[in-house]
C-alpha positions as CSV (number, residue, x, y, z in Angstrom):
1,M,13.2,-40.1,19.4
2,T,11.6,-37.6,21.7
3,N,8.4,-38.2,23.6
4,R,6.5,-36.0,21.2
5,S,7.7,-37.9,18.1
6,M,6.7,-41.2,19.7
7,M,3.3,-39.8,20.4
8,M,2.8,-38.6,16.8
9,Q,3.9,-42.0,15.4
10,T,1.5,-43.8,17.7
11,M,-1.4,-41.5,16.6
12,T,-0.5,-42.0,12.9
13,M,-0.5,-45.8,13.4
14,Q,-3.9,-45.7,15.1
15,S,-5.4,-43.5,12.4
16,T,-4.1,-45.9,9.7
17,Q,-5.5,-48.9,11.5
18,A,-8.9,-47.1,11.9
19,I,-9.0,-46.3,8.2
20,R,-8.2,-49.9,7.3
21,R,-11.2,-51.0,9.4
22,W,-13.6,-48.8,7.3
23,R,-15.8,-50.6,4.8
24,P,-15.2,-49.7,1.1
25,A,-18.8,-48.6,0.8
26,A,-18.3,-46.1,3.6
27,I,-15.3,-44.7,1.8
28,V,-17.3,-44.4,-1.5
29,T,-20.2,-42.7,0.4
30,L,-17.8,-40.2,2.0
31,A,-16.2,-39.4,-1.4
32,A,-19.6,-39.0,-3.0
33,T,-20.8,-36.7,-0.2
34,A,-17.7,-34.5,-0.5
35,A,-18.1,-34.3,-4.3
36,L,-21.8,-33.4,-4.0
37,T,-21.1,-30.8,-1.4
38,A,-18.4,-29.2,-3.6
39,L,-20.8,-29.2,-6.6
40,T,-23.6,-27.7,-4.5
41,M,-21.5,-25.0,-3.1
42,A,-19.6,-24.2,-6.2
43,P,-20.8,-21.1,-8.2
44,P,-21.3,-21.3,-12.0
45,A,-18.3,-21.1,-14.2
46,N,-19.0,-17.5,-15.1
47,A,-19.6,-16.4,-11.5
48,A,-16.1,-15.0,-11.1
49,A,-16.8,-12.5,-13.9
50,R,-19.9,-11.1,-12.1
51,P,-19.6,-8.0,-9.9
52,A,-19.2,-8.5,-6.2
53,R,-22.3,-8.5,-4.1
54,S,-23.5,-5.1,-3.0
55,T,-25.0,-4.4,0.4
56,E,-28.5,-3.2,1.2
57,T,-28.7,0.6,1.2
58,V,-31.4,3.2,2.1
59,A,-31.5,6.7,0.7
60,P,-30.6,9.4,3.3
61,R,-34.1,11.1,3.1
62,D,-37.7,10.4,3.8
63,A,-39.0,7.9,1.2
64,G,-42.2,8.4,-0.7
65,E,-44.4,5.6,-2.2
66,P,-42.4,3.2,-4.5
67,L,-43.2,3.9,-8.2
68,M,-40.9,1.4,-9.8
69,A,-38.3,-1.3,-9.3
70,I,-35.4,-1.7,-11.6
71,V,-33.5,-5.0,-11.6
72,S,-30.1,-5.2,-13.2
73,I,-29.2,-8.7,-14.4
74,K,-25.6,-7.6,-15.0
75,S,-25.0,-6.2,-11.6
76,Q,-27.4,-8.5,-9.7
77,H,-29.1,-5.8,-7.8
78,V,-32.5,-4.2,-7.5
79,T,-33.2,-0.5,-6.9
80,I,-36.6,0.9,-5.8
81,Y,-37.6,4.4,-6.9
82,D,-40.1,7.0,-5.7
83,A,-41.0,10.3,-7.3
84,D,-37.7,11.9,-6.3
85,G,-35.2,9.1,-7.0
86,W,-33.9,5.9,-5.5
87,I,-35.0,4.9,-2.0
88,L,-33.8,1.3,-1.5
89,R,-31.1,-0.9,-3.0
90,A,-30.2,-4.5,-2.4
91,P,-28.4,-7.4,-4.1
92,V,-30.5,-10.1,-5.8
93,S,-30.1,-13.5,-7.4
94,S,-31.7,-13.9,-10.8
95,G,-32.3,-17.0,-13.0
96,T,-29.5,-19.3,-13.8
97,T,-28.5,-20.5,-17.3
98,G,-31.4,-22.1,-19.0
99,R,-33.9,-20.5,-16.5
100,E,-32.9,-16.9,-17.0
101,T,-35.0,-14.1,-15.5
102,P,-36.5,-12.4,-18.6
103,A,-35.5,-8.8,-19.3
104,G,-38.4,-6.6,-20.0
105,V,-41.3,-4.5,-18.6
106,F,-43.7,-5.9,-16.0
107,T,-45.9,-4.8,-13.1
108,V,-46.8,-6.3,-9.7
109,L,-49.9,-8.4,-10.2
110,Q,-50.3,-10.0,-6.8
111,K,-48.8,-9.9,-3.3
112,D,-48.5,-12.9,-1.0
113,K,-46.9,-12.6,2.4
114,D,-46.3,-16.4,2.8
115,H,-46.2,-17.8,-0.7
116,H,-45.2,-21.4,-1.4
117,S,-44.4,-22.5,-5.0
118,N,-46.7,-24.8,-6.8
119,L,-43.9,-25.4,-9.4
120,Y,-40.9,-26.3,-7.2
121,D,-41.7,-28.7,-4.4
122,D,-43.7,-26.2,-2.3
123,A,-40.6,-24.0,-2.0
124,W,-41.0,-21.1,0.4
125,M,-41.1,-17.7,-1.3
126,P,-41.8,-15.1,1.4
127,N,-43.1,-11.6,0.6
128,M,-43.8,-12.6,-3.0
129,L,-44.5,-9.9,-5.5
130,R,-45.8,-11.7,-8.6
131,I,-45.0,-10.2,-12.1
132,T,-46.3,-12.9,-14.4
133,W,-49.2,-15.4,-13.8
134,S,-47.0,-18.2,-15.1
135,G,-44.7,-17.9,-12.0
136,I,-42.1,-15.1,-12.3
137,A,-41.9,-13.1,-9.1
138,L,-39.7,-11.0,-6.8
139,H,-39.4,-12.6,-3.3
140,G,-37.2,-13.2,-0.4
141,G,-34.6,-16.0,-0.8
142,P,-31.0,-17.1,-0.4
143,L,-28.4,-15.1,-2.2
144,P,-25.2,-17.0,-3.0
145,G,-23.7,-14.1,-4.8
146,Y,-24.5,-15.1,-8.4
147,A,-27.5,-15.9,-10.5
148,A,-29.0,-19.1,-9.0
149,S,-32.9,-19.0,-9.2
150,H,-35.3,-20.8,-11.5
151,G,-36.3,-17.5,-13.1
152,C,-37.5,-15.4,-10.2
153,V,-35.7,-12.5,-8.6
154,R,-34.5,-13.4,-5.1
155,M,-34.0,-10.5,-2.7
156,P,-32.6,-10.6,0.9
157,Y,-35.2,-11.9,3.3
158,G,-35.3,-8.7,5.4
159,F,-35.3,-6.4,2.4
160,A,-38.2,-8.3,0.8
161,E,-40.1,-8.0,4.1
162,K,-39.6,-4.3,4.4
163,L,-40.5,-3.7,0.7
164,F,-43.6,-5.9,0.8
165,D,-45.9,-3.5,2.7
166,K,-44.7,-0.4,0.7
167,V,-45.5,-1.8,-2.7
168,R,-49.0,-1.5,-4.2
169,I,-50.5,-3.7,-7.0
170,G,-49.6,-2.2,-10.3
171,M,-46.1,-0.9,-9.4
172,R,-43.8,-1.0,-12.4
173,V,-41.0,-3.6,-12.4
174,I,-38.3,-3.2,-15.1
175,I,-35.8,-6.0,-15.5
176,A,-32.8,-4.7,-17.5
177,P,-29.9,-6.7,-18.9
178,H,-27.6,-3.9,-17.9
179,D,-27.4,-1.1,-15.3
180,T,-29.9,1.7,-16.0
181,E,-31.8,4.4,-14.1
182,P,-34.6,6.9,-14.6
183,V,-33.7,10.3,-16.1
184,E,-36.0,13.3,-16.1
185,L,-37.2,14.7,-19.5
186,S,-39.9,16.6,-21.1
187,H,-41.4,16.2,-24.6
188,P,-44.5,17.5,-26.3
189,T,-45.7,13.9,-27.0
190,L,-45.9,13.1,-23.3
191,F,-49.4,13.5,-21.9
192,V,-50.5,16.9,-20.5
193,P,-53.6,16.6,-18.3
194,K,-56.4,19.2,-18.1
195,S,-57.0,20.5,-14.6
196,E,-60.8,20.9,-15.3
197,A,-61.1,17.3,-16.5
198,I,-59.3,16.0,-13.5
199,A,-61.4,18.1,-11.2
200,A,-64.6,17.0,-12.8
201,A,-63.7,13.3,-13.0
202,P,-64.8,12.2,-9.5
203,A,-68.2,13.9,-9.7
204,R,-68.7,12.5,-13.2
205,A,-67.9,9.0,-12.1
206,E,-70.3,9.3,-9.2
207,T,-73.1,10.6,-11.4
208,L,-72.6,7.9,-14.0
209,A,-72.4,5.3,-11.3
210,R,-75.8,6.4,-10.0
211,A,-77.2,6.4,-13.5
212,A,-75.9,2.9,-14.1
213,D,-77.6,1.7,-10.9
214,E,-80.9,3.3,-11.9
215,A,-80.6,1.8,-15.4
216,A,-79.9,-1.6,-13.8
217,R,-83.0,-1.3,-11.6
218,T,-85.1,-0.3,-14.6
219,A,-83.8,-3.2,-16.7
220,L,-84.6,-5.6,-13.9
221,E,-88.1,-4.3,-13.5
222,A,-88.7,-4.4,-17.3
223,K,-87.4,-8.0,-17.4
224,S,-89.8,-9.0,-14.6
225,A,-92.7,-7.3,-16.3
226,A,-91.9,-9.1,-19.6
227,A,-91.7,-12.4,-17.8
228,A,-95.1,-11.8,-16.1
229,A,-96.7,-10.8,-19.4
230,A,-95.2,-13.9,-21.1
231,R,-96.5,-16.2,-18.4
232,E,-100.0,-14.7,-18.8
233,A,-99.9,-15.1,-22.6
234,A,-98.4,-18.6,-22.5
235,P,-101.8,-20.5,-22.3
236,L,-103.1,-18.4,-25.2
237,T,-100.0,-19.0,-27.2
238,A,-100.3,-22.7,-26.6
239,S,-104.0,-22.7,-27.6
240,L,-103.2,-20.8,-30.8
241,R,-100.4,-23.2,-31.6
242,K,-102.7,-26.1,-31.1
243,L,-105.4,-24.6,-33.4
244,N,-102.9,-23.8,-36.0
245,G,-101.7,-27.4,-36.0
246,L,-105.2,-28.7,-36.3
247,K,-106.0,-26.2,-39.1
248,T,-102.8,-27.3,-41.0
249,R,-103.8,-30.9,-40.8
250,A,-107.4,-30.1,-41.9
251,D,-106.0,-28.2,-44.9
252,A,-103.9,-31.2,-45.8
253,E,-107.0,-33.5,-45.5
254,F,-109.0,-31.2,-47.8
255,A,-106.2,-31.3,-50.4
256,R,-106.1,-35.1,-50.3
257,A,-109.9,-35.2,-50.7
258,E,-109.7,-32.9,-53.8
259,K,-107.0,-35.1,-55.3
260,A,-109.0,-38.2,-54.7
261,L,-112.1,-36.6,-56.3
262,D,-110.0,-35.7,-59.4
263,A,-108.7,-39.3,-59.6
264,A,-112.1,-41.0,-59.2
265,K,-113.3,-43.0,-62.3
266,T,-116.7,-44.3,-61.2
267,D,-119.8,-42.6,-60.1
268,E,-119.6,-44.4,-56.7
269,A,-116.0,-43.4,-56.2
270,K,-116.8,-39.8,-57.2
271,A,-119.7,-39.6,-54.7
272,R,-117.5,-41.0,-51.9
273,A,-114.7,-38.6,-52.7
274,E,-117.1,-35.6,-52.9
275,E,-118.5,-36.5,-49.4
276,L,-115.0,-36.6,-47.9
277,K,-114.2,-33.3,-49.5
278,Q,-117.3,-31.6,-48.1
279,K,-116.5,-32.9,-44.6
280,A,-112.9,-31.7,-44.9
281,A,-114.1,-28.3,-46.1
282,A,-116.5,-28.0,-43.2
283,R,-113.6,-28.9,-40.8
284,V,-111.4,-26.3,-42.3
285,A,-114.0,-23.7,-42.0
286,E,-114.8,-24.6,-38.4
287,L,-111.1,-24.5,-37.4
288,Q,-110.6,-21.2,-39.2
289,T,-113.5,-19.6,-37.2
290,Q,-112.0,-20.9,-33.9
291,L,-108.6,-19.6,-34.9
292,D,-109.9,-16.2,-35.8
293,T,-111.9,-15.9,-32.6
294,A,-108.9,-17.1,-30.5
295,E,-106.5,-14.6,-32.2
296,T,-109.0,-11.8,-31.6
297,N,-109.4,-12.6,-28.0
298,A,-105.7,-13.1,-27.4
299,K,-104.5,-10.1,-29.4
300,S,-104.4,-7.6,-26.6
301,K,-102.5,-9.9,-24.3
302,L,-100.1,-11.1,-27.0
303,D,-99.4,-7.5,-28.0
304,A,-98.8,-6.6,-24.4
305,A,-96.3,-9.5,-24.0
306,A,-94.5,-8.5,-27.2
307,A,-94.3,-4.8,-26.1
308,A,-93.0,-5.9,-22.6
309,Q,-90.3,-8.0,-24.3
310,D,-89.3,-5.0,-26.5
311,A,-89.2,-2.7,-23.5
312,A,-87.0,-5.2,-21.6
313,K,-84.6,-5.4,-24.5
314,A,-84.4,-1.6,-24.7
315,A,-83.9,-1.3,-20.9
316,E,-81.1,-3.9,-21.1
317,A,-79.4,-2.0,-23.9
318,K,-79.6,1.2,-21.8
319,R,-78.2,-0.7,-18.8
320,A,-75.3,-1.9,-20.8
321,D,-74.5,1.6,-22.1
322,A,-74.8,3.1,-18.7
323,G,-72.7,0.5,-17.2
324,K,-70.0,1.0,-19.8
325,A,-70.0,4.7,-19.3
326,A,-69.8,4.3,-15.5
327,R,-67.0,1.9,-15.8
328,E,-65.0,4.1,-18.1
329,A,-65.6,7.1,-15.8
330,K,-64.4,5.1,-12.8
331,L,-61.3,4.0,-14.8
332,A,-60.6,7.6,-15.7
333,L,-59.7,8.0,-12.0
334,A,-56.9,5.5,-12.4
335,P,-53.5,6.2,-14.0
336,V,-53.4,5.5,-17.7
337,S,-50.9,3.1,-19.2
338,V,-50.1,3.2,-22.9
339,F,-48.0,0.7,-24.9
340,I,-46.8,1.4,-28.4
341,S,-45.3,-1.5,-30.4
342,R,-43.1,-0.9,-33.5
343,T,-43.7,-4.5,-34.5
344,T,-47.5,-4.2,-34.7
345,Q,-47.7,-0.4,-35.4
346,R,-50.4,-0.2,-32.8
347,L,-51.2,1.7,-29.6
348,Y,-52.8,0.0,-26.7
349,V,-54.3,1.7,-23.6
350,R,-55.2,0.2,-20.2
351,R,-56.4,1.6,-17.0
352,G,-56.4,-0.6,-13.9
353,F,-55.4,-3.7,-15.9
354,E,-58.5,-3.2,-18.1
355,A,-58.1,-2.7,-21.9
356,V,-59.9,0.5,-22.9
357,L,-58.5,1.3,-26.4
358,E,-56.5,-0.1,-29.2
359,V,-55.7,1.9,-32.4
360,P,-53.1,1.9,-35.2
361,L,-50.6,4.6,-35.2
362,T,-47.7,5.9,-37.3
363,I,-44.0,5.3,-36.4
364,R,-41.5,7.0,-38.7
365,N,-38.9,4.7,-40.2
366,P,-40.8,1.6,-39.1
367,D,-38.0,-0.8,-40.1
368,K,-35.5,0.9,-37.9
369,P,-35.2,-0.3,-34.2
370,I,-36.6,2.1,-31.7
371,G,-35.5,0.4,-28.5
372,T,-37.6,-0.2,-25.4
373,H,-38.3,2.9,-23.2
374,V,-40.5,3.3,-20.2
375,F,-41.8,6.9,-19.5
376,T,-43.4,7.4,-16.1
377,A,-45.4,10.4,-14.8
378,V,-43.8,10.5,-11.3
379,A,-45.5,13.7,-9.9
380,R,-47.6,16.7,-10.7
381,A,-45.6,19.8,-11.8
382,G,-47.6,23.0,-12.1
383,G,-50.4,22.3,-14.5
384,G,-48.7,19.2,-16.0
385,L,-46.7,16.2,-15.0
386,R,-43.1,15.5,-14.3
387,W,-41.8,12.6,-16.4
388,T,-38.8,10.2,-16.2
389,A,-37.5,7.8,-18.8
390,V,-35.8,4.4,-18.4
391,T,-34.2,2.8,-21.5
392,I,-33.4,-0.9,-21.4
393,D,-32.8,-1.9,-25.0
394,S,-30.7,-0.5,-27.8
395,G,-32.2,1.6,-30.5
396,D,-33.0,5.3,-30.3
397,N,-32.5,7.2,-27.1
398,A,-35.7,8.1,-25.2
399,Q,-36.0,11.6,-26.8
400,G,-35.5,10.1,-30.3
401,A,-38.1,7.4,-29.7
402,L,-40.7,10.1,-28.8
403,D,-39.8,12.0,-31.9
404,R,-40.7,9.1,-34.1
405,I,-44.2,8.4,-32.9
406,S,-47.4,10.2,-33.8
407,I,-50.4,9.4,-31.5
408,P,-53.8,9.9,-33.3
409,Q,-55.5,13.1,-31.9
410,D,-58.7,11.3,-31.0
411,A,-56.8,8.8,-29.0
412,L,-54.7,11.5,-27.3
413,D,-57.9,13.3,-26.4
414,R,-59.1,10.2,-24.5
415,I,-55.7,9.6,-22.8
416,A,-54.2,12.9,-21.8
417,P,-56.9,15.0,-20.0
418,T,-57.1,12.7,-17.0
419,A,-53.5,11.5,-16.9
420,F,-52.4,11.2,-13.3
421,P,-49.0,10.5,-11.6
422,R,-48.1,6.8,-12.1
423,S,-49.4,7.1,-15.7
424,S,-46.9,5.6,-18.2
425,L,-46.0,5.3,-21.8
426,I,-44.0,2.3,-23.1
427,I,-42.4,2.4,-26.5
428,S,-40.9,-0.8,-27.7
429,D,-39.7,-2.8,-30.7
430,E,-41.5,-5.8,-29.0
431,P,-45.1,-6.9,-29.4
432,L,-47.1,-7.6,-26.3
433,N,-45.8,-10.7,-24.7
434,R,-48.0,-13.8,-24.4
435,E,-48.1,-13.2,-20.7
436,T,-50.3,-10.1,-21.3
437,N,-53.9,-11.0,-20.6
438,D,-57.0,-9.7,-18.9
439,R,-55.5,-9.9,-15.4
440,T,-52.2,-8.0,-16.2
441,E,-51.0,-4.7,-17.4
442,F,-48.6,-4.7,-20.3
443,V,-45.9,-7.3,-20.4
444,A,-43.0,-6.9,-22.9
445,A,-39.9,-9.2,-22.9
446,L,-36.8,-8.4,-24.9
447,H,-36.5,-10.9,-27.7
448,N,-32.7,-10.5,-27.9
449,Q,-32.1,-11.5,-24.2
450,P,-32.4,-15.0,-22.7
451,Q,-35.9,-15.9,-21.5
452,G,-35.4,-19.4,-20.2
453,G,-37.2,-18.7,-16.9
454,L,-40.3,-17.4,-18.9
455,A,-40.2,-19.8,-21.9
456,M,-40.3,-22.9,-19.7
457,R,-43.5,-21.8,-18.0
458,R,-47.0,-22.3,-19.2
459,T,-49.6,-19.5,-19.3
460,P,-52.5,-20.3,-17.0
461,A,-55.4,-21.9,-18.8
462,N,-58.0,-19.6,-17.2
463,V,-56.8,-16.3,-18.7
464,R,-57.3,-14.8,-22.2
465,V,-54.1,-14.2,-24.1
466,A,-53.7,-10.8,-25.8
467,R,-53.5,-10.8,-29.5
468,G,-53.1,-7.6,-31.5
469,N,-55.8,-7.0,-34.1
470,G,-54.4,-7.2,-37.6
471,W,-51.6,-9.7,-36.8
472,D,-51.3,-12.5,-39.2
473,D,-50.6,-16.1,-38.2
474,S,-46.9,-15.6,-38.8
475,G,-46.7,-12.7,-36.4
476,F,-47.5,-13.8,-32.9
477,T,-47.3,-16.6,-30.3
478,R,-50.3,-18.8,-30.6
479,W,-51.8,-21.0,-27.9
480,R,-53.5,-24.3,-27.8
481,G,-54.8,-25.1,-24.3
482,N,-51.8,-24.8,-22.1
483,Q,-49.2,-25.5,-24.8
484,S,-47.5,-22.8,-26.9
485,Y,-45.8,-22.9,-30.2
486,Y,-43.9,-20.0,-31.6
487,Q,-44.2,-18.3,-35.0
488,R,-41.5,-16.4,-36.7
489,R,-41.8,-12.7,-37.7
490,Q,-39.2,-10.6,-39.4
491,G,-36.5,-13.1,-38.5
492,W,-37.1,-13.0,-34.7
493,W,-38.3,-15.6,-32.4
494,W,-40.7,-14.4,-29.7
């Protein structure tokens, strides 16, 4: 045996003796740790079928302001677009099985540079771009190369940081089950603004804002005058109320005296009843004289108080009308967003997250799927707008979807004249999702795709949930407090 062989044999014997000295519990612990490590590091069973991770890329041109983000669940990547095409791309990690990131149409609702989750043990979610108030967001996070989140879209830490400052509240976020991208198109249904309306909009908003301020001041002054008149008339009102009360009781006493007189049988009883009746009649006459005098003396002040109250009500109505007009004029300076649902056969309009219009409309062949399409006005083009379309669900193509809708002319007259870049039109088979409320734009989730990451969350209790007018109890998701229960419509579960 060589020296090397002897050395190896000695080392083997030492190792064997060392292993024998280990306690059984230590061996079990080591085995459990190894198993847990393997489980933690192992990708899901279907990870091998997923595309390989892509790298972060930047378009070889100067980038404009981001208009939309498109997340592909299939390819596990996100692409950011400006008016001229893609500008940034990066891999992502979406929700795992049971907590899937919902496919659909969203917008950025909130930005938080250093967000920590209130759902998952204070987990760090840097450069968070919230897209639902129940907790779905895009944020920086670890990317294992496959879907691994609780429903959010994780982006590379550095990419999320670079993107954060570029994105504004209201940027469109489209989460698609497959790969898709914007394509340019034109169609007569797409809004064509009027240059004179756009030019006049700022001045009109300023004029109406001043008018609203003046109406508010007038209403406040009228309210103060009405309060002063009411305070001055209050003692007179109290005095009249007291006299009326005394007169009512005197009338009742007189009625009882008359009844007693009618019931009297003896001369003595009749005389006593007659005396009581005379006293009651005198009291009634005296109080009536006092009441007439008090009403005459108080009339001018009571009339002045009533007139001041009427003036205050009229001024408040004018203030409300002026405020509404000013608010609508200000909203006309923001891009318009329109959602058309085949399910509800209605058109919804929002500007700056505020609902401004909802009307029924006609969709040809209403029983035929139309798909989900997002049309975005990306830039001005001559006297009109340049539009792109993104399709994320099967049905008609984008052109065919536009061919099937007929927007009422009066609604179009309110929408089109001041349509700016970033304005959008969404056509979908879906109704508005339960996440749509008074602090969001439109939210639509595809019913035929997994929504585990959305379904497991509760809508915040302090927001109003959108319900389309005319829906029956079998046609929308209903809410009781923080708990939801789902209703069935046309064979679909929302």
